SENU-899766 format. One record per residue (C-alpha): residue number from 1; residue in three letters; chain; y, x, z. Coordinates in nm, 2 decimals, padded with zeros to 4 digits. Layout:
residues N
   resi   resn   chain    north     east       up
    NUM    ala       A        Y        X        Z
...
//
This chain:
residues 426
   resi   resn   chain    north     east       up
      1    met       A    19.11    06.86    11.48
      2    leu       A    18.83    07.07    11.34
      3    val       A    18.53    07.09    11.56
      4    ser       A    18.42    07.47    11.60
      5    pro       A    18.09    07.58    11.50
      6    leu       A    17.96    07.69    11.82
      7    arg       A    18.05    07.36    11.99
      8    trp       A    17.89    07.20    11.69
      9    leu       A    17.57    07.40    11.75
     10    ile       A    17.56    07.30    12.12
     11    ser       A    17.60    06.94    12.07
     12    asn       A    17.35    06.93    11.79
     13    leu       A    17.09    07.17    11.95
     14    ser       A    16.86    06.91    12.05
     15    ala       A    16.83    06.76    11.72
     16    leu       A    16.81    07.09    11.56
     17    leu       A    16.48    07.20    11.82
     18    leu       A    16.36    06.85    11.72
     19    ala       A    16.36    06.90    11.36
     20    phe       A    16.21    07.25    11.41
     21    ala       A    15.93    07.13    11.60
     22    leu       A    15.87    06.85    11.33
     23    ala       A    15.84    07.11    11.07
     24    val       A    15.61    07.36    11.22
     25    val       A    15.38    07.06    11.30
     26    val       A    15.40    06.95    10.95
     27    trp       A    15.32    07.28    10.84
     28    ile       A    15.04    07.32    11.09
     29    ser       A    14.89    07.00    10.99
     30    ala       A    14.91    07.09    10.59
     31    val       A    14.74    07.43    10.68
     32    thr       A    14.46    07.29    10.88
     33    glu       A    14.39    07.05    10.64
     34    ala       A    14.38    07.28    10.33
     35    asp       A    14.15    07.53    10.59
     36    pro       A    14.00    07.35    10.87
     37    asn       A    13.88    07.51    11.18
     38    val       A    13.50    07.52    11.24
     39    glu       A    13.26    07.62    11.50
     40    arg       A    12.99    07.88    11.44
     41    ile       A    12.70    08.00    11.62
     42    arg       A    12.65    08.38    11.60
     43    thr       A    12.30    08.53    11.75
     44    val       A    12.35    08.89    11.84
     45    pro       A    12.14    09.17    11.95
     46    ile       A    12.20    09.31    12.30
     47    glu       A    12.23    09.69    12.33
     48    val       A    12.16    09.89    12.68
     49    ile       A    12.39    10.15    12.76
     50    gly       A    12.46    10.37    13.05
     51    gln       A    12.09    10.37    13.18
     52    asn       A    11.98    10.67    13.39
     53    arg       A    11.75    10.90    13.21
     54    asp       A    11.50    10.86    13.52
     55    met       A    11.48    10.49    13.50
     56    leu       A    11.24    10.28    13.27
     57    leu       A    11.38    09.93    13.15
     58    ile       A    11.05    09.72    13.24
     59    asn       A    11.18    09.37    13.21
     60    met       A    11.51    09.20    13.04
     61    glu       A    11.55    08.82    13.04
     62    thr       A    11.65    08.82    12.67
     63    asp       A    11.75    09.08    12.40
     64    gln       A    12.01    08.84    12.24
     65    val       A    12.27    08.64    12.30
     66    arg       A    12.42    08.34    12.11
     67    ile       A    12.81    08.33    12.08
     68    thr       A    12.98    08.01    11.99
     69    leu       A    13.31    08.11    11.78
     70    arg       A    13.61    07.88    11.65
     71    thr       A    13.78    08.01    11.36
     72    pro       A    13.92    07.87    11.02
     73    gln       A    13.66    07.83    10.76
     74    ser       A    13.80    08.10    10.52
     75    val       A    13.77    08.35    10.79
     76    trp       A    13.44    08.25    10.89
     77    glu       A    13.33    08.29    10.52
     78    arg       A    13.49    08.61    10.50
     79    tyr       A    13.39    08.80    10.79
     80    gly       A    13.15    08.55    11.00
     81    ala       A    12.83    08.69    10.84
     82    ala       A    12.91    09.07    10.86
     83    glu       A    12.69    09.26    11.07
     84    asn       A    12.96    09.46    11.24
     85    ala       A    13.14    09.13    11.31
     86    leu       A    13.05    09.11    11.67
     87    glu       A    12.88    09.33    11.91
     88    ala       A    12.73    09.27    12.24
     89    trp       A    12.57    09.49    12.54
     90    val       A    12.49    09.53    12.92
     91    asp       A    12.60    09.81    13.10
     92    leu       A    12.35    09.96    13.35
     93    thr       A    12.58    10.23    13.48
     94    gly       A    12.52    10.31    13.83
     95    leu       A    12.23    10.06    13.87
     96    asp       A    11.92    10.18    14.08
     97    ser       A    11.57    10.09    14.08
     98    gly       A    11.49    09.71    14.12
     99    gln       A    11.63    09.37    13.96
    100    his       A    11.99    09.33    13.86
    101    leu       A    12.23    09.05    13.71
    102    val       A    12.42    09.21    13.44
    103    glu       A    12.73    09.06    13.25
    104    val       A    12.69    09.05    12.88
    105    gln       A    13.01    09.20    12.72
    106    tyr       A    13.10    09.15    12.38
    107    arg       A    13.35    09.27    12.12
    108    ile       A    13.53    09.10    11.83
    109    asn       A    13.58    09.33    11.49
    110    pro       A    13.99    09.35    11.48
    111    ser       A    13.96    09.24    11.12
    112    phe       A    13.75    08.90    11.21
    113    thr       A    14.10    08.71    11.31
    114    pro       A    14.19    08.46    11.38
    115    val       A    13.89    08.39    11.61
    116    arg       A    13.85    08.23    11.96
    117    val       A    13.51    08.27    12.17
    118    val       A    13.42    07.91    12.26
    119    gln       A    13.09    08.01    12.48
    120    val       A    12.86    08.30    12.55
    121    ser       A    12.51    08.20    12.61
    122    pro       A    12.38    08.36    12.83
    123    asp       A    12.67    08.53    12.96
    124    val       A    12.47    08.71    13.25
    125    ile       A    12.12    08.81    13.23
    126    thr       A    11.83    08.97    13.46
    127    ile       A    11.69    09.31    13.40
    128    glu       A    11.45    09.51    13.59
    129    gln       A    11.40    09.89    13.59
    130    gln       A    11.19    10.12    13.78
    131    leu       A    11.19    10.50    13.83
    132    leu       A    11.03    10.68    13.59
    133    asp       A    10.74    10.93    13.71
    134    ser       A    10.45    11.13    13.55
    135    arg       A    10.14    11.33    13.71
    136    ser       A    09.86    11.54    13.56
    137    phe       A    09.48    11.43    13.59
    138    pro       A    09.17    11.60    13.50
    139    val       A    08.99    11.41    13.21
    140    asn       A    08.65    11.25    13.37
    141    leu       A    08.41    11.23    13.09
    142    glu       A    08.12    10.99    13.12
    143    ile       A    07.84    11.02    12.90
    144    thr       A    07.60    10.73    12.85
    145    gly       A    07.25    10.69    12.68
    146    glu       A    06.99    10.93    12.59
    147    pro       A    06.92    11.08    12.25
    148    val       A    06.60    11.02    12.07
    149    val       A    06.28    11.15    12.22
    150    gly       A    06.25    11.50    12.16
    151    tyr       A    06.62    11.58    12.19
    152    gln       A    06.80    11.71    12.48
    153    lys       A    07.16    11.70    12.56
    154    gly       A    07.38    12.01    12.66
    155    leu       A    07.68    12.03    12.86
    156    ala       A    07.97    11.86    12.67
    157    ala       A    08.31    12.02    12.62
    158    arg       A    08.62    11.81    12.64
    159    asn       A    09.00    11.92    12.49
    160    pro       A    09.23    11.92    12.66
    161    ala       A    09.05    11.91    13.02
    162    thr       A    09.40    11.75    13.16
    163    val       A    09.66    11.50    13.05
    164    thr       A    09.97    11.36    13.18
    165    val       A    10.02    11.01    13.30
    166    ser       A    10.38    10.88    13.29
    167    gly       A    10.55    10.58    13.33
    168    pro       A    10.71    10.33    13.64
    169    ala       A    10.61    10.51    13.96
    170    glu       A    10.46    10.23    14.11
    171    gln       A    10.20    10.23    13.83
    172    val       A    10.15    10.57    13.81
    173    ala       A    10.10    10.58    14.20
    174    gln       A    09.78    10.35    14.12
    175    val       A    09.62    10.57    13.90
    176    glu       A    09.33    10.74    14.04
    177    glu       A    09.17    10.91    13.73
    178    val       A    09.15    10.93    13.37
    179    arg       A    08.83    10.84    13.20
    180    ala       A    08.68    10.90    12.85
    181    ala       A    08.34    10.76    12.77
    182    leu       A    08.07    10.87    12.52
    183    asp       A    07.76    10.70    12.42
    184    ile       A    07.49    10.94    12.29
    185    thr       A    07.22    10.67    12.25
    186    asp       A    06.94    10.76    11.98
    187    ala       A    07.19    11.09    11.90
    188    thr       A    06.99    11.33    11.70
    189    glu       A    07.26    11.59    11.63
    190    thr       A    07.54    11.74    11.79
    191    ile       A    07.84    11.51    11.82
    192    gln       A    08.21    11.58    11.75
    193    thr       A    08.46    11.30    11.83
    194    ser       A    08.77    11.18    11.94
    195    val       A    08.75    10.93    12.26
    196    pro       A    09.03    10.73    12.39
    197    leu       A    09.15    10.80    12.74
    198    leu       A    09.20    10.51    13.00
    199    pro       A    09.36    10.55    13.34
    200    val       A    09.21    10.34    13.60
    201    asp       A    09.26    10.28    13.98
    202    gly       A    09.04    10.32    14.27
    203    ser       A    08.85    10.02    14.19
    204    gly       A    08.79    10.14    13.86
    205    asp       A    08.99    09.88    13.70
    206    pro       A    09.26    09.98    13.41
    207    val       A    09.60    10.05    13.50
    208    glu       A    09.85    09.87    13.28
    209    gly       A    10.19    09.99    13.17
    210    val       A    10.15    10.36    13.18
    211    asn       A    10.09    10.63    12.90
    212    val       A    09.87    10.89    12.86
    213    met       A    09.95    11.21    12.67
    214    pro       A    09.76    11.26    12.47
    215    ser       A    09.60    10.95    12.43
    216    glu       A    09.29    11.09    12.34
    217    val       A    09.06    11.37    12.41
    218    glu       A    08.82    11.58    12.17
    219    val       A    08.47    11.58    12.28
    220    thr       A    08.17    11.81    12.17
    221    gln       A    07.83    11.70    12.29
    222    pro       A    07.57    11.92    12.20
    223    ile       A    07.22    11.77    12.10
    224    thr       A    06.92    11.97    12.01
    225    leu       A    06.56    11.96    11.96
    226    gln       A    06.33    12.05    12.27
    227    glu       A    06.05    12.30    12.24
    228    ser       A    05.73    12.16    12.07
    229    tyr       A    05.93    11.89    11.92
    230    arg       A    06.04    11.88    11.51
    231    asn       A    06.25    11.66    11.29
    232    val       A    06.10    11.65    10.94
    233    val       A    06.14    11.45    10.64
    234    val       A    05.90    11.15    10.54
    235    arg       A    05.76    11.21    10.16
    236    val       A    05.61    10.93    09.99
    237    val       A    05.24    10.95    09.82
    238    thr       A    05.15    10.73    09.55
    239    thr       A    04.85    10.70    09.33
    240    gly       A    04.77    10.50    09.01
    241    gln       A    05.01    10.39    08.72
    242    val       A    05.22    10.07    08.71
    243    ala       A    05.10    09.84    08.43
    244    asn       A    05.19    09.87    08.05
    245    gly       A    05.53    09.77    07.99
    246    tyr       A    05.64    09.85    08.33
    247    lys       A    05.82    10.14    08.52
    248    leu       A    05.89    10.25    08.86
    249    thr       A    06.24    10.25    08.93
    250    asn       A    06.28    10.35    09.31
    251    ile       A    06.08    10.44    09.62
    252    ser       A    06.24    10.43    09.97
    253    val       A    06.11    10.51    10.30
    254    ala       A    06.23    10.40    10.67
    255    pro       A    06.30    10.58    10.83
    256    pro       A    06.37    10.87    10.60
    257    asn       A    06.26    11.13    10.88
    258    val       A    06.07    11.14    11.20
    259    val       A    06.02    11.35    11.52
    260    val       A    05.68    11.53    11.55
    261    phe       A    05.52    11.67    11.87
    262    ser       A    05.25    11.90    11.97
    263    pro       A    05.16    12.07    12.30
    264    asn       A    05.11    12.40    12.07
    265    pro       A    05.48    12.47    11.98
    266    glu       A    05.30    12.72    11.69
    267    leu       A    05.13    12.43    11.54
    268    val       A    05.46    12.25    11.51
    269    asn       A    05.67    12.52    11.38
    270    ser       A    05.38    12.60    11.11
    271    leu       A    05.43    12.24    10.95
    272    pro       A    05.64    12.22    10.64
    273    ser       A    05.99    12.08    10.65
    274    phe       A    05.81    11.71    10.56
    275    val       A    05.50    11.50    10.64
    276    glu       A    05.33    11.29    10.38
    277    thr       A    05.23    10.93    10.41
    278    glu       A    04.86    10.78    10.34
    279    pro       A    04.83    10.73    09.96
    280    ile       A    04.98    10.39    09.83
    281    asp       A    04.79    10.28    09.50
    282    leu       A    05.03    10.13    09.23
    283    thr       A    04.76    10.06    08.98
    284    gly       A    04.86    09.77    08.75
    285    ala       A    05.15    09.69    08.96
    286    thr       A    05.40    09.46    08.81
    287    asp       A    05.60    09.36    09.10
    288    asp       A    05.82    09.53    09.38
    289    leu       A    05.59    09.64    09.67
    290    glu       A    05.68    09.65    10.05
    291    thr       A    05.43    09.78    10.30
    292    phe       A    05.37    09.98    10.65
    293    val       A    05.20    10.32    10.58
    294    asp       A    05.06    10.56    10.81
    295    leu       A    05.15    10.93    10.84
    296    asn       A    04.90    11.21    10.71
    297    leu       A    04.95    11.42    11.02
    298    pro       A    04.76    11.73    11.10
    299    glu       A    04.52    11.72    11.39
    300    gly       A    04.73    11.80    11.71
    301    val       A    05.03    11.66    11.57
    302    ser       A    05.17    11.33    11.67
    303    val       A    05.47    11.12    11.60
    304    thr       A    05.70    11.01    11.86
    305    gly       A    05.77    10.64    11.85
    306    asp       A    05.61    10.41    11.58
    307    pro       A    05.34    10.59    11.38
    308    thr       A    05.40    10.40    11.06
    309    val       A    05.67    10.40    10.82
    310    leu       A    05.82    10.10    10.61
    311    val       A    05.78    10.19    10.23
    312    gln       A    05.94    09.98    09.93
    313    val       A    05.85    10.02    09.60
    314    ser       A    06.08    09.90    09.31
    315    ile       A    05.93    09.80    08.99
    316    gly       A    06.14    09.70    08.67
    317    val       A    06.02    09.63    08.33
    318    leu       A    06.03    09.85    08.02
    319    glu       A    06.30    09.71    07.77
    320    asp       A    06.30    09.76    07.37
    321    ser       A    06.43    09.60    07.08
    322    leu       A    06.27    09.39    06.80
    323    arg       A    06.40    09.31    06.47
    324    val       A    06.29    08.97    06.31
    325    thr       A    06.37    08.80    05.98
    326    leu       A    06.41    08.43    06.02
    327    pro       A    06.53    08.13    05.83
    328    val       A    06.87    07.97    05.89
    329    ser       A    06.84    07.61    06.02
    330    pro       A    07.12    07.35    05.97
    331    val       A    07.19    07.12    06.23
    332    gly       A    07.48    06.83    06.22
    333    leu       A    07.46    06.73    05.87
    334    leu       A    07.50    06.34    05.81
    335    pro       A    07.28    06.10    05.62
    336    gly       A    07.28    06.14    05.24
    337    gln       A    07.42    06.52    05.31
    338    ala       A    07.23    06.83    05.21
    339    ala       A    07.31    07.21    05.25
    340    val       A    07.26    07.52    05.04
    341    ile       A    07.27    07.83    05.24
    342    ser       A    07.32    08.16    05.14
    343    pro       A    07.16    08.40    05.23
    344    asp       A    06.90    08.15    05.39
    345    met       A    06.73    08.43    05.58
    346    val       A    06.89    08.65    05.82
    347    asp       A    06.79    08.92    06.03
    348    val       A    06.81    08.91    06.44
    349    ile       A    06.81    09.20    06.67
    350    leu       A    06.66    09.09    07.01
    351    ser       A    06.61    09.32    07.33
    352    gly       A    06.43    09.26    07.65
    353    pro       A    06.11    09.34    07.85
    354    val       A    05.83    09.48    07.64
    355    pro       A    05.57    09.26    07.77
    356    ile       A    05.78    08.94    07.70
    357    leu       A    05.89    09.07    07.34
    358    asn       A    05.50    09.14    07.26
    359    arg       A    05.43    08.77    07.34
    360    met       A    05.68    08.61    07.13
    361    thr       A    05.62    08.40    06.84
    362    ser       A    05.82    08.25    06.57
    363    thr       A    05.88    07.93    06.72
    364    asp       A    06.06    08.11    07.04
    365    val       A    06.36    08.17    06.83
    366    arg       A    06.56    07.98    06.61
    367    val       A    06.88    08.07    06.42
    368    ile       A    07.14    07.80    06.38
    369    ala       A    07.43    07.68    06.13
    370    asp       A    07.63    07.43    06.32
    371    leu       A    07.79    07.19    06.03
    372    arg       A    07.90    06.91    06.25
    373    gly       A    08.21    06.77    06.12
    374    leu       A    08.23    06.95    05.79
    375    asp       A    08.28    06.76    05.47
    376    phe       A    08.14    06.81    05.14
    377    gly       A    08.22    07.17    04.98
    378    thr       A    08.19    07.53    05.05
    379    his       A    08.24    07.67    05.41
    380    gln       A    08.19    07.97    05.60
    381    val       A    07.96    07.91    05.91
    382    asp       A    07.91    08.14    06.21
    383    leu       A    07.56    08.15    06.31
    384    ser       A    07.41    08.13    06.66
    385    val       A    07.05    08.20    06.81
    386    asp       A    06.86    08.00    07.04
    387    val       A    06.61    08.21    07.24
    388    leu       A    06.33    08.05    07.46
    389    pro       A    06.27    08.32    07.71
    390    asp       A    06.57    08.36    07.94
    391    gln       A    06.49    08.75    07.97
    392    val       A    06.54    08.80    07.61
    393    gln       A    06.92    08.87    07.48
    394    val       A    07.05    08.88    07.11
    395    glu       A    07.20    09.18    07.02
    396    thr       A    07.28    09.13    06.66
    397    ile       A    07.27    08.87    06.35
    398    leu       A    07.27    09.02    06.02
    399    pro       A    07.48    08.88    05.89
    400    ser       A    07.65    08.66    06.12
    401    thr       A    07.85    08.44    05.88
    402    val       A    07.67    08.25    05.59
    403    glu       A    07.81    08.08    05.32
    404    val       A    07.70    07.70    05.31
    405    glu       A    07.77    07.43    05.02
    406    ile       A    07.74    07.08    05.15
    407    ile       A    07.63    06.86    04.87
    408    thr       A    07.51    06.53    04.82
    409    ala       A    07.13    06.50    04.90
    410    pro       A    06.90    06.45    04.60
    411    thr       A    06.69    06.16    04.58
    412    thr       A    06.34    06.26    04.59
    413    thr       A    06.04    06.13    04.43
    414    pro       A    05.67    06.22    04.49
    415    thr       A    05.67    06.39    04.16
    416    ser       A    06.00    06.58    04.20
    417    pro       A    05.99    06.81    04.50
    418    ala       A    06.29    06.94    04.66
    419    ala       A    06.46    07.27    04.53
    420    pro       A    06.35    07.57    04.73
    421    thr       A    06.71    07.67    04.80
    422    gln       A    06.81    07.35    04.95
    423    thr       A    06.76    07.24    05.32
    424    val       A    06.77    06.87    05.36
    425    gln       A    06.80    06.71    05.74
    426    pro       A    06.72    06.39    05.74
//
């Protein structure tokens, strides 16, 4: 009797299910072995959404979250490093001023699949926000110091005269004034500058966590001369001439100008725009000079402060050039060698201070042909010059290269002097 297919299926259902389950297990095992699952951690920035515009976020426990993921290796390699693979945020909708525990929410890009989130750390963070506030304050300009004697300060102007302080309401409430400080110590002319603004509390201490708009104020502080005073330039007077071979290169004076005073304003106003020093004698000077000198002032006029000025005189040497004709001296010949040099006399142009050039002799300069390491035969050799005075420089050697023939040194006898065209080094 034949068994119906349905009865056979029912009688063998458990075996079929077992076979199917085993096949699935084998398939999963094969896939897993070829593309194993891996756990990876992504650090994702936390975005803040839903914040009330009247609130200021003053503290946030962290701005990043670490999300641990489990996914096949191939999926991670394809999507894991993508910037849009994961997003994280905290929603502050409806939250008022103060501290709050907020859940960190996240979203995985739908293309990033299959993937499972293992851990989110932290999953809750603490945030603190405060109500924003702003107030207007006049700028309190504090002037410190005094201008140079003979000058006076006028009424300072500031722009703008009023600024806005904004920030958390608690910090803004601590501000009592906004200060700007300007130091005019030793000023001799009107000052125009930008000065930073500082919000302070009732004790004069800076208030942190608030913004001042604008952050700087433009200040104009007039500084003018008082009557009977005048600012004049110092003119240095010299006599005599520096030594021959030297030149005057610079004269400087400190201070370059002084303030003079007279009880008679007309006397001060009648002065030229300068005052002269007492004469400085430079006769025969060969070196720099530094000295304090009195000012040559008319009767009834005095200087505010130190009545002397510091004068610095710079003196340099005159430079010139000198052309000399010198013999070429070979060096480095081996015993038994001689050198025939052509030409054996060359011109050398030297430059340096005139006094030193005038004192030089032929023993102070030597033209050298270095023959070390050269064998018998003809060679082209570059020349060099040894100069004894350090201040003298070699400008040119004419010619700078000579022909040298190295030969066997002739045997000399008392009756057979050496040929004049050969130079022998023992």
